[in-house]
Steps between C-alpha positions, in 0.01 A plus 500: 500500500768744595696435177192573291416808706852649461499420128177692464648808668835444314730693726870545439554471876271334755562519878357229712437453876430193711682271262586148601817309429557134485475322843356203685177667611194437290453756228857629511625473146746709300240759394750751368660267251155359406384860414824585326488186293131538414553862393851454364616784716814551709434468867636533858367372830586689827450272796384681818433202727485120508147398615539255783868521447482306169306656226601834323268798484552859379493737210581451133491676166494381140609713209548508126815698547852347571571503875844652564500445871261376773525465875288452808531781755382393847287742696618504868241359741379744763707471823189546718175346397237682699215477253240231522486287183721310268866582437682363199844564367489704174726574205540732202576357163755724335585453141639691195362424147619615168192678359600540132842637586408683822570353842187521724485392859205295610396472864228257612380505862232353718489699821386353830180525693683642793591872495854421622553271210377764252726770652798273459400417138471866412847574647642212304336616175598861561868405547487318157329798334759749647785295363406515125418758239383241238129477406313310765172330548368386833199277526306274730257453785586760763226416750459868571260768390613797282496747798694264732789685673737214436474539126585873502872446428414306183266776381776754565749308287280352223212575273183302559306373205183536704517879446339431160133611488418174338601284787498743803311362793429161347493222752714188446418265787331266550428418130163337569380828662769764508474766763862621560804602296821324613671412167732748329743560210748773577770628257771750435696627197231366266182638339175330590300481186192315639383304794194298587356255746396175363157436660514130463535225764840346411613480856381655827631840376416696190804535265633841415656552154711797407677596180822699506732686265871544542585867529 
């Protein structure tokens, strides 16, 4: 189903969250390579955790472009865990692709449910952003509303595709009856030509699709 859905959208780059790797637990197959092979795309899987200590789980991306480099950047766990609820180690997928002769950095993240996790994720991402001048795209499930204080450093450094009148204010979660906006595509040193929310139940979130030009 996911291969067909991505084919229908036909993106050059597709960021993915909650991706499973091959492991002994039921349902843990090599989803990244299955998608990459089905689409004939290049791909990279960024493991955040091993579920029950055995089965990989994290972020991924697939792309038509050659991948020049890719790495998994760990997000530090909060030292103190005061909040009630689930904590889970997180990571940022960091890659550079050759987009028709221009290097573009791709960041894919899935921020935590706990505020402390999200703050650490933002700090990690901001450090990456501040270290590069190349065109950059950041995408993923941020588990935070647009006016959340913890996201302010990202809005200060990057452009948000959601500023488009076409998409502004559109909810992305849950896909069966969306009532909040927690999914984003940010960018810098690029021109955003178009952006839209795909109002279709492909997963538990609506996908966001943006088109960029190199400037």
